[in-house]
N, C-alpha and C positions, 0 to 999 in steps of 0.2 A: 747505385746513383741516387737514386731516391733519400734514402736513408741518408746520404750523404753533403745529399743538399738539404735536406730536414736538420739536418745539426750544423749546420753553418748558418743557418738561418735563425735558429734558436741560442747559438752563440753570439750571433749580430744582435738579436736582441736585446741578447744580456749583455753584452758590451752597451748599447744606447741605453740601455735603466742604470744601468752602473753610471753611466756618463754624464746623465740629466737627474740623478738622482740628489745634488746638492739645488740644481735650480729649480727641479717639483717643489721641493720644500717651502719656496720661495710665490709659487707662481699659486697656491690656494691661498685660502684663507686660514688662521688656525681655527681647529676644532668643525669646522665644512665639511659636510659630505654630500658628494659631485658622482654624477650620473653621464653617460653618455650612449653614445647605439654606434656601433661600426659594422662593417663586412664581414664574412666569414674569413677572410684574407690578415684584415684587423688583427692586432693583437694588445693589449695592455699596455704593453714598453712604446710600440709605438702611438697607438692614442692618448698616453700619458703627455707626452710634451707639448700637447694642441692644446691648446688652453680654450682656444676659441669652442671646442666640439663639449664643452664640458656646461652642463648645467649644476651651479653649486643652489638652488631651490629646490624647496619641495615640490612643483609642480613636473608637467610636461613626461612622466613615465611612461617610457614606449617599451616595446616589447616589438616593434616594426620591424625588424634591422633582424640580420642572424643573430649580431651580439651584443653582447651589453654589458658595459662597464661599473663598475662604483669607487670610490674610492675614500675614505674616510682621513680625515687627518686628526692626528692624535698628538697634535704640538697643543702645552699647557693644559691636557685633558690632568685632571684631578685622581687621584686614586690607583691603584693598583693598573698595570698592562690589562688589556683583554686578551683571554687565550685560546676565544671560541667565537668564529660568525654565524649568526642565528637570524633565520628567513622565514617568510611563509612555506609550510610545506608545498612544493611545485614540482612536478618536472621539470627536467631538460635533459643535454644530452652531454656534457663537460663544462666544470669547473675548471680555472684556475685563483690559487692564491695566491694575492705577492707582497711579503712583510718589505717593509723601507726603513733601512735604520736610519740612526741621526749619520752616523760617518758614510755613511753612500752600499753598506752593508745592504745586501740583497735575500731573501730566501723566499724559493718558488714551492706549489703543492700543490698537484694537480686534483681533483675530487672528484671520481663517479658521482651514480649514485646512491650504489650501495656505502658508500665513505659518507654518507649523511643519517643525524640521527636524529629520529623522531623528538617530538617533544611529549610530557605528558601529560600537560594539562594544557594544552593549549594546541590550533595547527600549524603549526610548526617543525622545522628542522634546524639542524645544526652540526658544523662539526669543527675540528681542530686546526689553530690560525699558520702557517711556520714559522720557527724559533730562529731566532739568531741573537749574536750576541754582545748586543747592543740596544741601547733604548730606540724604541721605535719612535719613529714620526707621520707612519701613514702607514694603510694596505690598505692594495688592489684588489678589487676582483673582476675578474675573466669570462661570464656567461657563455654559454652556448646555444643558444636555440634554449632557453626560458618559454614557458609554456604559459607564464600568467605572469604579469605586471608585477602582483603585489610580491615578487620573489625582490623586485628591486626599491619596494618606495615603505615595503615593511621591513629590508635588510637592516642588522645594528650586527657590536662587537662586545661581546659578553664576557664577563670572569665564572660564568659561572662553570661550573668542569664537571663531566659525563651528562646526562641525559636534562636534555632540558624539562626543568618541573612549572609549579607555577605556586601559590598560595597552597595553605591545609586547605585555606575555605574555600576557593576555586574548586579543588578537586571533592570537597565534602556534596559541594553543590549540584556536580554532575554526578557525582554516588548516588545522592539523593534522586536527580530528577529520572535518570535511569530504574532506579525502585518504584518510581512513582508509575512509571511506565510500564512496570512488568507488573505491579500490581492490575491496573486498568486492563491490560491482557487476560489476566486470571478473569476478570470480570467478563468481557467480554464472550469466554471458552463458558465459563457460568449461564450470562444470557441466552447462549444460544441452547444452550441444554436444557432452558426451560422455553423458549420461542424462537422457535427453527428460523429466523428473519434476515433475507440474506444480506442486508446491510449489516449486519454481525459480524459477518465474515470479511467486509471489507472494508468494517472499520477495525477489526484484527488486525487484518495488514497493514492497514496505516499506522497504528502502532507497531505493531512490528519491523518496520523498516522508520521509519522515525524511531526506536529506540535503537535500533544499529548505526545507525548516523550518527546520532549524537554519544555513540559508544564509541566510534570511529573519528570523528572529526573534533569530536573535544579532546584528542589522545589517550584518553584512561583505558582504548586498548594497547597501546604502547606497552603498560604494567605488566601484560599479558603473555605477549607474543610479539616475536621479531618477524617481524613483517615487510618486503620489500614497496616502496615509494608508488610502484605501478600497481601495486594492489590494494595503497590506502586511499590512494584517490577514486580509482576505480570504487568498489564496494561506498566509499564517501557520495560520489556523487549520485554512482547509481542506486543505492538504500535514497536518497532524498529525492533523487525521481520517481523510483516507484512508490514509494511513498505520499509523490502528490497525487501519481495516478488513481491508485487504492484510495483516499481522501473525496479524489471526484466523484469514482464510479460511489462510493459511498452516498455522498452530498446527491448523487442521483435517485439512488434509492429509498432514503431515511426522507426528502420531501413531500408531503404527503400526499396523493393523488387527485387532482382537479388544482394542484397550486403552479405547478408548473405545464406547460404545454410539451407534446413528445420532442418539440426540435432542442426547449433546452436542456432536457431530460437527454437529448442524442450530443447536446455541446460536451455537457459535462463529462461523458462518456467517452468520445473521442479527443479530449483536450490531453489525454493520460497518455495519447500515441506524438500527440504534437510534443511534447513535454521529453518524453522519451528518444524522438529522433532528436533532437535537440541537446540532449544529454550525449547521446551517441559521437554526436559532433565534438562537441567539449573535451573529450574523451580522447580522439580517436584522429582528427584534424593533422593534418603535418603538412608541410614546406609552406609552402605560400598561403596553405589555409589557418598556419598554425597562430601568427598572429590575432587573426579576429575572430578563434574560435572561445576567448574568453566573453570581448563583447557580447557577441551572438548568440551565446546561453544563455547570457545574464538577461539579452533585449529579445529572446524568446520566449517571457512569463510574462509581458508585456501585454501582447493578446490573451492572454488567459488570467490575469488580474480584472485586466476590463470585460473579462467575456463570466465570472465567477461574479462579478459588483452586479451586472448589469440581470443575471439570474436572478444571484438573488435577491435582490431590488423588485424585479417578476412576484416572486414567491410571496415576499412581504406587503408586498401592496393588493396580492391576494387572501391573508390575514394566514399565511402557513406560520401555524405554531414551532414547526421542528425548523425552520429557517431564523427564528429568532435565537437560540443556540449557535448557529453554524453562523451568522456574523456578530457574536462578543466573541468567538472560539477563534474565528481567523480574523477579527481586524490588528492582535499585537502583533501576529505572523507577516500579514500584509504590509502593515507600516514597517517592520522593520528590514521587509523584501524589496520596499520603494525605495526605502534610500540606498541599500545593498548595489540594487539595479540603477539604481540614478548614477551613484559613484563608477560602478564599473563600465558603463558607456560613455564615460568622456564628464559626466556631470559636474563632476568635484575636481577638486584638484590629488588629491587620491584616491584610491579605492574601498572604503570603508568594508572590513569585514561582518562586523558587530556578531564576531563567534558565539558570548556568552551570551548578545539579547537573543540571537537564534535560538539556542540553545532553551531558552526561556521563556521563549513565542511560542516553540514549537509544544515545550513540553504543558503549556496554558491553555495551546487547542487541545491538545489530547483531553484532558482533566472534562473543559466545558466543555467541549464534543460528547465528554462519556456521561454527561448530566444530561445533556439533548437527548441523548442514545436512553438512558432510563423513561427521562419523558418519553418517545413517543416511543419505548415498550410497555406504558403504564396504556399509552390510548388503543395501542395498538390489541392489548389482553382486555383493555373493556368493551371495544369493540366485539373483541371473540363473543367475550363474555356475554354479549346484550344481543348475540350471533344465536349463542346456547342458548341463552334463554329462550329467545323467539325462538329456538326449535323446542324447546321443551314443552315453550304454550302452546305448541300444535297440537300439545297431550288434548287440552282441554279443549278443543275445538271439534263444532260438526263434520267438519271436511275428514270423515272416517270411515270406516267398511261396518258397517250392519254388524256383518257378521263378524268380525276377529277382533273390533275395537283399532287394528293400525290403521294408520295414516293411508289416504287413497292416492293413486296416478297422480291425477287432478295437483291435490295439495301439493305435491314432494314437485313435480316439473315447476309449479311455479314461483315455489322459494330455493331453486336448487341454485342460479345466481350466486344466493348472500350465505346459502351454507359452505356452496364451495368454496368461496373467499374467505369463509371463517375458517378451514382447516380441514374440509371436510371432502376430502381425496378418494377415497378409494370404497367403490361402487362392487356388491353382488349382488347376483339374479341369483335365484333358488325356484327348482322345479323339483319336486312332488314324483316319483317315478316312479310309470305305472297307474295313477291315481285314478284314472277310470274303471279301472277294472273292482274297485273297492264302490265307486258308488252303481258298478253294476252288481256286483255277488250281494252288497249289506243296505242299499239303498242310498239313496242322499242325505237321509239325516248321520247317518254313521258317519260320513265325505264331512257332514259339517263338523261334526265333531273331534275329527280330525283335522280341518282345519286352522280350528281354536286351539288342538293341541299347538301347533308348529307355531300360532301365533306368540303362546306363552316361549314359547323352546328358542324363540328368536330373541327372545327379551330386550327389549332397546332402556338404551339409557341416554344420561345425558351427551355421549359419546357416539351413542350407536341411532339412526334410524330406521324404524324397520316399516316396511311400508305389501300391503298384499296389493299385485298388481294387474290381478281377477284370475279367474277359474284356481289353479292349485300353486301359482309364479305370486312367489314373493320375494324385494329386494330391500337391500341392505345399504344404507346410509352411514360409511364412519367415519372417524379421526381420531389422527392418533399414530403414530409410531408402528405400534402391532394391530395395525386393526386386520390383516389376514390372518393371526391367528383368530383372533376370536373371533370374527366370520364363520374359522372351523370346524370351531367348539361349535358355536349353535350349530351348524347343517347337522352334526355326529349326533349333536342332542337334542336333535328330533325324533328320529326313532326310539331314543329310549321314552321319549316326553310320549310319543304316540301308543308305546304298547302301554306307557302305568297308567291310559288316560281312557282311552278307546279298548274295552276289552271286549272282545269277538271276532278280532279279526284274523283270521290264517294264514299270516304273513305279517313280517316286518316292515315296515312302510320306511323306504330311505329317499334321500333326499341327491341330485346334481346341482354343482355351483358352478357356476363362469367371474371369477374375479378380477378386477383391474384395481392397481396402484397407485395412484398420480404424487409425483412431489410435493414439496412446498415451492413457493417461489409463484411470481408471476405469471400467471399463464389463466389463458379462457377455457373455456370447456363448454359443449354445450351437451346437453341431459339427453337427448336422441342421438348422439355419437355414442357417448360414453357408453348409454343402455347398448345400441347396437356392438361394441365390443367386447362386452358383461353376456349378451346371446349367443354370440359368435364362438367365445367360451362355453359357453351352457353347453350347446349342438355338438363342441369338441367332445363334452365329458360324459355324455348322452352317449356317442357313438364309440363312447371308450369304454361301455361298459355298465356305465351309471354308480353312482353310489361312491362321486370321485368330484374333487372339484381341481379347474384348472385356471391357471392364473397365468397374470404379466401386471410384470412390474416394467411404466413406460418413465422414460427419461424426460419428453413432452409430451404433451397433446398431440395425436395425429386422425383423420378419419383410419375407419374398420377396411381392414383390405378386399371384408367384400359382408355383404349384408350376410347376415344369421338366417336359416331356415328353422322355423319354430318345430 
């Protein structure tokens, strides 16, 4: 019975449309494009004869109702008849196209998402119009639950065949922009290998996801893959949201210490959660929330823009050098975004997509920001070079152990915060095994010769500082990825050096070592606590039989589990 009722209703609608077709041709202005809304029970056949429900002006576009309708009048049209319906790429539940002929003939075509062909040079989709055997006077469109008002305001009829493309110059522009973003991505990888700063990771992520967004939103992806509308919309919106999140994290880490308060950096880092939350709402809101999703999504960027302007103003007022690049980079994208947001929330007659302008703005943001990254890297490198130069200058100061010529404990404790910030993240504590027996058997003068030989074996250089902590205990403070390997080489060299420089010993003198490595990144570590970690590991090496190294690589700094026993 249900099938029969639907069949009878369809036949009645078709009869109504056929009966009203001559009148419809006269009730709309020639060449006009009109739009209307209706409930789920309304169909184009019934709405078409109610002229008071149609708006034939480029304003008041709405998807608030369950169904939206379009009518294109083709009378007095110059040139060939249109063959395709094209509109903004947007998800919808169902669509029906109605072709109306000059002699009253009609043809219907029901459209699902899978019937739409994505464009290759813009964020559009198209499908074939129904065919009839007489000249067309009108095309009607019935859309069930469109998810963006641009599906109505951007709709048009075209004679283009196949996949909707664009001018060659546009496609070359997009290909060039994607190529530049790929080059920037490689630069980030190269920069990170030279100087492992965390902001390079976030910048690389922002570049990657903005590259994905440009590749998808421009339609370029459709030249290489046949993806459903659901995948295209998800990847485009989510890549933009993740790219914005990464850009905020990048800004929080890029701006120099002291130029922003902790609150400002926290706002930058947490704004990504806000953006991703509204991105999810935009993608998945359904039912009564469907119509509000685009407006709320675009409006959600307003507080983000306001926060970003505030934070950048604070950093600029504190003479941040890095923020100058951020302001220059973000200005085109923020201006484009402001126009899109204003039109999307109803401040303009139609929503403005500005897709090409957005692609160019994204590319400019990435390129200018890359110059900021290079400048910041040079600054960081200078700071590290200065710190290393300062470390080398310690070599010429009098704050040294008079016996071995190595730095003493007081000096390294005072300079440790600066050295740690400059990349000296690995600490090793060494102790000679059974040194007391050397003094007892051969005298203290021989013991002093042994200690001087140890100092030579430890071989301090620009990335390794050697310290005599007292007695037969020494400390190494090192920078670089291979610090553990270099420390172990020095420990093993002790026995060889002593044997060659101190003759007459009745045994080989070895050393035990405890070593801790900390990763690069923003963290604080106290000398005494890091030393306590090494001392604990040294004690474990002694307990395990001596002449060995116990090491630990920490992901983050934490106090030792217990105080080591000497």
